[in-house]
TORBA-736788 format. One record per residue: residue number from 1; residue in one letter; x, y, z of N, C-alpha, C, O in turn. Coordinates in Angstrom, 1 decimal, padded with zeros to 4 digits, always signed. Layout:
<nodes>
- NUM  A  X  Y  Z  X  Y  Z  X  Y  Z  X  Y  Z
...
</nodes>
This chain:
<nodes>
- 1  M  +000.8  -001.3  -000.1  -000.2  +000.0  +000.4  +000.7  +001.7  +000.0  +001.9  +001.6  +000.3
- 2  Y  +000.4  +002.6  -000.5  +001.0  +003.3  -000.9  +001.3  +004.1  +000.7  +000.8  +003.8  +001.8
- 3  E  +002.0  +004.9  +000.6  +002.2  +005.9  +001.6  +000.7  +006.9  +002.0  +000.1  +007.0  +003.1
- 4  G  +000.3  +007.4  +000.8  +000.0  +008.7  +000.5  -001.6  +007.7  +000.5  -002.7  +008.2  +001.0
- 5  D  -001.7  +006.6  +000.2  -003.4  +005.6  +000.5  -003.3  +005.2  +002.4  -004.4  +005.6  +002.9
- 6  L  -002.3  +004.7  +003.3  -002.3  +004.5  +004.3  -002.5  +005.4  +005.2  -003.0  +005.5  +006.3
- 7  R  -001.9  +006.6  +004.0  -002.3  +008.4  +005.3  -003.9  +008.4  +005.0  -004.6  +008.9  +005.9
- 8  E  -004.6  +008.0  +003.8  -005.8  +008.4  +004.1  -006.8  +008.0  +004.4  -007.9  +008.5  +004.7
- 9  R  -006.4  +006.5  +004.4  -006.9  +005.2  +005.1  -007.1  +005.9  +006.5  -008.0  +006.6  +007.0
- 10  L  -006.4  +005.6  +006.6  -006.2  +006.4  +008.4  -006.6  +007.8  +008.8  -007.0  +007.9  +010.0
- 11  K  -006.6  +008.9  +008.0  -007.3  +009.4  +008.4  -008.8  +009.5  +008.5  -009.3  +010.2  +009.4
- 12  N  -009.6  +008.7  +007.6  -010.8  +008.5  +007.5  -011.2  +008.2  +008.5  -012.2  +008.8  +008.9
- 13  Y  -010.3  +006.7  +009.4  -010.6  +006.0  +010.8  -010.7  +007.0  +011.5  -011.9  +007.3  +011.6
- 14  V  -010.0  +007.8  +012.1  -010.0  +008.7  +012.8  -011.3  +009.3  +012.8  -012.1  +009.0  +013.6
- 15  D  -011.8  +010.6  +011.3  -012.7  +010.8  +011.4  -013.9  +009.7  +012.1  -014.5  +009.9  +013.1
- 16  T  -014.0  +008.4  +011.2  -015.0  +007.8  +011.3  -015.5  +007.0  +012.9  -016.7  +006.7  +013.2
- 17  T  -014.6  +006.8  +013.5  -014.5  +006.2  +014.4  -014.4  +007.0  +015.7  -015.1  +006.7  +016.7
- 18  G  -013.5  +008.3  +015.8  -013.5  +008.6  +016.5  -012.5  +008.5  +017.8  -012.6  +008.7  +019.0
- 19  V  -011.9  +008.2  +017.4  -010.4  +007.7  +017.9  -009.4  +008.5  +018.1  -010.0  +009.6  +018.1
- 20  K  -008.3  +008.6  +018.3  -007.8  +009.8  +018.6  -006.5  +009.5  +018.0  -005.9  +008.6  +018.6
- 21  Y  -006.1  +010.1  +017.0  -004.1  +010.2  +016.8  -003.3  +009.3  +018.1  -002.8  +008.2  +018.2
- 22  T  -003.6  +010.1  +018.9  -002.8  +009.8  +020.2  -002.3  +008.5  +020.6  -001.2  +008.1  +020.7
- 23  Y  -004.0  +007.9  +020.7  -003.8  +006.6  +021.0  -003.9  +005.7  +020.2  -004.1  +004.5  +020.5
- 24  I  -003.7  +006.2  +018.6  -003.3  +005.2  +018.4  -001.6  +005.1  +018.1  -001.1  +004.0  +017.7
- 25  C  -000.7  +006.3  +018.4  +000.8  +006.0  +018.7  +000.9  +005.4  +019.8  +001.9  +004.7  +019.8
- 26  K  +000.1  +005.5  +020.8  +000.6  +004.7  +022.1  +000.4  +003.4  +021.8  +001.4  +002.7  +022.0
- 27  K  -000.6  +002.8  +021.4  -000.9  +002.1  +020.9  -000.2  +000.5  +020.1  -000.2  -000.7  +020.5
- 28  I  +000.5  +001.4  +018.7  +001.9  +001.2  +018.2  +003.2  +001.4  +018.1  +003.9  +001.0  +017.2
- 29  D  +003.9  +002.4  +019.3  +005.0  +002.7  +019.7  +005.6  +003.4  +019.1  +006.8  +003.3  +018.7
- 30  I  +004.2  +004.7  +018.7  +005.4  +006.2  +017.9  +005.0  +006.9  +018.3  +004.0  +006.6  +019.0
- 31  H  +005.6  +008.2  +018.2  +005.5  +009.5  +019.0  +004.7  +010.4  +018.3  +004.7  +010.8  +017.1
- 32  K  +004.1  +010.7  +019.5  +003.2  +011.9  +018.3  +003.3  +012.4  +017.2  +002.7  +012.3  +016.2
- 33  S  +004.8  +013.4  +017.6  +005.3  +014.3  +016.9  +005.3  +013.4  +015.2  +004.7  +013.8  +014.2
- 34  T  +005.8  +012.4  +015.3  +006.0  +011.6  +013.8  +004.7  +011.9  +013.3  +004.6  +012.7  +012.4
- 35  M  +003.7  +011.1  +013.8  +002.4  +010.4  +013.0  +001.8  +012.3  +012.9  +001.0  +012.5  +012.0
- 36  S  +002.3  +013.6  +013.7  +001.5  +014.5  +013.1  +002.8  +014.7  +011.7  +002.3  +015.2  +010.7
- 37  H  +003.7  +014.5  +011.6  +004.3  +015.0  +010.1  +004.1  +014.3  +009.1  +004.3  +014.4  +008.0
- 38  F  +003.1  +012.9  +010.1  +002.6  +011.8  +008.8  +001.8  +012.4  +008.2  +001.7  +012.3  +007.0
- 39  I  +001.0  +013.2  +008.8  -000.7  +013.2  +008.7  -000.8  +014.2  +007.9  -001.8  +014.2  +007.2
- 40  I  +000.5  +015.9  +007.7  +000.6  +016.6  +007.0  +001.2  +016.9  +006.1  +001.3  +018.0  +005.5
- 41  R  +001.8  +015.4  +005.7  +003.1  +015.5  +005.4  +004.2  +016.2  +004.4  +004.5  +016.7  +003.3
- 42  D  +004.5  +015.7  +005.8  +005.5  +016.9  +006.3  +007.5  +016.2  +005.9  +008.5  +016.6  +005.4
- 43  R  +006.8  +014.8  +006.7  +008.1  +013.7  +007.2  +007.4  +012.5  +006.5  +006.1  +012.3  +006.4
- 44  A  +008.1  +012.0  +006.1  +008.1  +010.3  +005.2  +008.5  +009.4  +006.3  +009.3  +009.8  +007.2
- 45  L  +007.9  +008.2  +006.2  +007.9  +007.1  +007.8  +008.9  +006.1  +007.4  +008.9  +006.1  +006.2
- 46  S  +009.7  +005.4  +007.9  +010.2  +004.5  +008.0  +008.9  +003.4  +007.3  +007.7  +003.4  +007.4
- 47  Q  +010.1  +002.3  +006.6  +008.9  +001.4  +006.0  +007.9  +000.4  +007.7  +006.8  -000.1  +007.8
- 48  K  +008.8  +000.5  +008.4  +008.6  -000.5  +009.7  +007.8  +000.8  +010.6  +007.3  +000.3  +011.5
- 49  T  +007.6  +002.2  +010.7  +006.5  +002.7  +010.7  +004.8  +002.4  +010.0  +003.6  +002.3  +010.3
- 50  L  +005.7  +002.5  +008.6  +004.4  +002.3  +007.8  +003.8  +001.0  +008.2  +002.7  +001.0  +008.6
- 51  D  +004.3  +000.3  +008.1  +004.2  -000.9  +008.9  +003.4  -001.7  +009.9  +002.7  -002.7  +010.0
- 52  K  +003.8  -000.6  +010.9  +003.2  -000.1  +011.9  +001.3  -000.1  +012.5  +000.5  -000.8  +013.1
- 53  I  +001.3  +001.5  +011.4  +000.8  +001.6  +011.4  -000.7  +001.3  +010.4  -001.8  +001.9  +010.4
- 54  Y  -000.2  -000.1  +009.4  -001.1  -000.3  +008.5  -001.1  -001.6  +009.3  -002.1  -002.2  +008.9
- 55  N  -000.5  -002.4  +010.2  -001.1  -003.5  +011.0  -002.1  -003.1  +011.9  -002.7  -004.0  +012.3
- 56  Y  -002.4  -002.1  +012.4  -003.0  -001.6  +012.8  -004.3  -001.7  +012.6  -005.3  -002.4  +013.0
- 57  L  -004.1  -000.4  +011.8  -005.5  -000.4  +011.0  -006.3  -001.8  +010.0  -007.5  -001.8  +009.6
- 58  F  -005.5  -002.9  +009.8  -005.8  -004.2  +009.7  -006.2  -004.7  +010.6  -006.8  -005.7  +010.3
- 59  E  -006.2  -004.6  +011.4  -006.4  -005.7  +013.0  -008.0  -004.7  +013.4  -008.9  -005.2  +014.2
- 60  N  -008.1  -003.5  +012.8  -009.6  -003.1  +013.1  -010.5  -002.8  +011.9  -011.4  -001.9  +011.8
- 61  N  -010.2  -003.4  +011.3  -011.2  -003.8  +010.2  -011.1  -002.0  +009.3  -012.0  -001.6  +008.5
- 62  A  -010.1  -001.3  +009.5  -010.2  -000.6  +008.6  -009.3  -000.8  +007.1  -009.0  +000.1  +006.3
- 63  L  -009.0  -001.9  +007.1  -008.7  -001.7  +005.5  -009.3  -002.7  +004.1  -009.0  -002.4  +003.0
</nodes>
């Protein structure tokens, strides 16, 4: 999955469920600023971090 697709699915998941980015960060063990930079397209993430986000969304039926 492309980074942009993952970003949009993450945004959609947060918008539809009301789950906070902070909660997701704690669950997947990444820093809040890392997530923030990713959401605003300010920084690319490592493949490992992208995999964490992908796995979280997959486990929560958001893919």
